[in-house]
C-alpha positions as CSV (number, residue, x, y, z in Angstrom):
1,M,0.0,0.0,0.0
2,T,1.2,3.4,-0.9
3,A,0.5,7.0,0.1
4,K,1.3,10.0,-2.0
5,V,2.5,13.0,0.2
6,H,2.8,16.5,-1.3
7,L,5.0,18.6,1.0
8,I,4.0,22.2,0.4
9,R,5.9,25.2,1.6
10,H,3.6,28.1,2.6
11,G,3.2,31.1,0.4
12,A,5.5,34.1,0.7
13,H,5.1,36.7,3.5
14,D,6.8,40.1,3.9
15,D,9.7,38.7,6.0
16,V,10.7,35.9,3.7
17,G,14.5,36.2,3.0
18,R,14.8,39.1,5.4
19,V,13.8,37.9,8.9
20,L,13.9,34.5,10.5
21,S,10.2,34.3,11.3
22,G,10.3,30.9,12.9
23,R,7.4,30.5,15.3
24,S,6.6,34.3,15.4
25,E,2.9,34.9,16.1
26,R,2.3,37.0,13.0
27,S,3.4,36.1,9.5
28,P,0.4,36.9,7.2
29,L,0.8,36.0,3.5
30,S,1.9,38.8,1.2
31,P,0.1,39.5,-2.1
32,V,2.7,37.3,-3.7
33,G,2.0,34.6,-1.1
34,H,-1.7,34.8,-1.8
35,A,-1.0,34.4,-5.5
36,Q,1.2,31.3,-4.8
37,A,-1.6,29.8,-2.7
38,Q,-4.1,30.4,-5.4
39,W,-1.7,28.7,-7.9
40,L,-1.4,25.7,-5.5
41,A,-5.2,25.6,-5.2
42,T,-5.6,25.4,-9.0
43,R,-2.9,22.8,-9.2
44,F,-4.5,20.5,-6.7
45,A,-8.0,21.0,-8.0
46,R,-6.7,19.1,-11.1
47,E,-5.4,16.2,-8.9
48,S,-8.3,14.3,-7.5
49,P,-9.0,13.2,-5.0
50,I,-7.0,14.8,-2.2
51,T,-7.8,12.8,0.9
52,E,-6.6,15.2,3.6
53,I,-4.7,18.5,4.2
54,H,-2.5,18.7,7.3
55,C,-0.7,22.0,8.2
56,S,1.6,23.6,10.7
57,P,-0.1,25.9,13.2
58,R,1.7,29.0,12.0
59,E,-0.4,31.7,10.4
60,R,1.3,31.5,7.0
61,T,0.8,27.8,6.7
62,R,-2.8,27.8,7.9
63,A,-3.7,30.6,5.4
64,T,-2.0,28.7,2.5
65,A,-3.8,25.4,3.5
66,E,-7.2,27.2,3.9
67,I,-6.9,28.7,0.4
68,I,-6.2,25.3,-1.1
69,G,-8.8,23.6,1.0
70,A,-11.5,26.1,0.1
71,R,-10.9,25.3,-3.6
72,I,-10.8,21.5,-3.4
73,G,-13.4,21.1,-0.6
74,V,-11.2,19.6,2.0
75,R,-10.9,21.1,5.5
76,A,-7.3,21.6,6.7
77,Q,-6.3,20.0,10.0
78,V,-3.6,21.6,12.2
79,V,-0.8,19.1,13.0
80,D,1.8,20.3,15.6
81,A,4.3,17.8,14.2
82,L,4.5,19.9,11.0
83,D,5.4,23.1,12.9
84,E,8.4,25.2,12.1
85,V,11.7,24.5,13.7
86,D,11.9,26.2,17.1
87,F,14.7,28.6,16.5
88,G,14.6,29.9,20.1
89,A,16.5,33.2,20.6
90,W,17.1,33.5,16.9
91,T,13.3,33.9,16.2
92,G,12.5,37.3,14.7
93,R,16.1,38.3,14.0
94,G,17.2,39.6,10.6
95,F,19.4,37.4,8.5
96,A,21.9,40.2,8.1
97,E,22.3,40.3,11.8
98,L,22.4,36.5,12.1
99,E,25.2,36.2,9.6
100,R,27.4,38.0,12.1
101,D,26.6,35.4,14.8
102,P,29.2,32.5,14.9
103,E,26.6,30.1,16.3
104,W,24.3,30.8,13.4
105,R,27.1,30.2,10.9
106,E,28.0,26.9,12.8
107,W,24.3,25.9,12.6
108,N,24.4,26.2,8.9
109,R,27.6,24.2,8.7
110,Q,26.5,21.4,11.1
111,R,22.7,21.1,11.2
112,S,23.1,17.7,12.7
113,A,25.0,18.9,15.8
114,V,24.1,22.5,16.7
115,R,21.1,23.5,18.7
116,P,19.7,27.1,18.3
117,P,19.9,28.9,21.6
118,N,16.9,27.9,23.6
119,G,15.6,26.1,20.5
120,E,15.4,22.6,19.1
121,R,17.9,20.6,17.1
122,M,17.3,19.9,13.4
123,G,17.2,16.2,14.1
124,E,14.4,16.7,16.7
125,A,12.3,18.8,14.3
126,T,12.8,16.3,11.5
127,A,11.9,13.4,13.7
128,R,8.6,14.8,14.7
129,A,7.5,15.5,11.1
130,V,8.8,12.1,9.9
131,G,7.1,10.4,12.9
132,H,3.8,11.9,11.8
133,L,4.2,10.5,8.3
134,D,5.5,7.1,9.4
135,A,2.6,6.7,11.8
136,L,0.2,7.1,8.8
137,V,2.1,4.5,6.8
138,E,2.1,2.1,9.8
139,R,-1.7,2.4,10.1
140,G,-2.0,1.4,6.4
141,W,-3.2,4.8,5.4
142,T,-3.4,5.3,1.6
143,G,-4.5,8.2,-0.5
144,T,-3.1,11.6,-1.3
145,L,-2.1,14.0,1.5
146,L,-1.1,17.6,1.4
147,C,1.2,18.7,4.2
148,V,1.7,22.5,4.4
149,S,4.8,23.2,6.3
150,H,8.1,25.1,6.3
151,C,11.3,25.2,4.4
152,D,13.6,23.4,6.9
153,I,10.9,20.9,7.9
154,I,10.4,19.9,4.3
155,R,14.1,19.7,3.7
156,G,14.5,17.5,6.7
157,V,11.8,15.2,5.7
158,V,13.1,14.8,2.1
159,A,16.7,14.3,3.4
160,H,15.5,11.6,5.8
161,Y,13.7,9.6,3.2
162,L,16.6,10.0,0.7
163,G,19.1,8.9,3.3
164,L,20.9,12.3,3.3
165,G,22.6,13.6,6.4
166,L,21.2,16.8,7.9
167,D,24.4,18.6,7.2
168,R,23.4,18.4,3.5
169,L,20.1,20.3,3.9
170,L,21.4,23.4,2.2
171,A,22.2,21.4,-1.0
172,F,18.7,21.8,-2.3
173,D,16.1,24.6,-2.3
174,V,12.5,24.6,-1.1
175,D,10.9,27.8,-2.3
176,P,7.8,29.6,-1.0
177,G,4.7,28.1,-2.6
178,S,6.6,25.0,-3.9
179,V,5.6,21.4,-3.9
180,S,7.9,18.4,-3.2
181,T,6.2,14.9,-3.7
182,L,7.0,11.6,-2.0
183,L,5.5,8.1,-2.4
184,L,5.6,6.4,1.0
185,G,4.9,2.8,2.0
186,R,6.1,0.1,4.3
187,W,8.5,-0.7,1.5
188,G,10.2,2.6,1.8
189,A,10.0,5.9,0.0
190,R,10.6,7.5,-3.4
191,L,10.9,11.2,-4.3
192,L,8.8,12.1,-7.3
193,K,9.3,15.9,-7.4
194,L,11.4,18.4,-5.6
195,N,10.6,22.2,-5.3
196,E,8.0,22.3,-8.1
197,G,6.8,25.8,-8.4
198,Q,4.8,28.2,-10.5
199,E,6.3,28.9,-13.9
């Protein structure tokens, strides 16, 4: 038995590429992000049936999931396991400032070993997201699932199923509004698409 899982990064918001939003309370979609979510809704309206939509509790992921769900008639379910990495004290800091922080630079060199100050390790974040998907597979779940989550969570999940170490996460991109697709089963996993986006 096989499940198809589309890992969707939320649409863009005003802080993308500028501020590490992390688990910030406010991160509404920008006009570009709304357009990306509408593209996703159109894309998945052509793929039927979508069995379920699971999303991170962050504002930007919920908004993206709700736009898709309204179009295809599936109510999004908030799943804490898909939440953003807890970046602790780095949350809300600008990337320009972070680049001057030796701990931040070390985090990007060794995602497998470094913990953000007062935050969680990349391995812990990946394990909770993978655990959610593995539990579905173990229950014999089949169908097509949309998981609306975050860049590093999606990178971690893809890396896990491909057998890549977490220190290789920056070797591939996961853009806002993109789709990466896996087939999952008790037999293992196969990556069908990575970082598919609006042309």
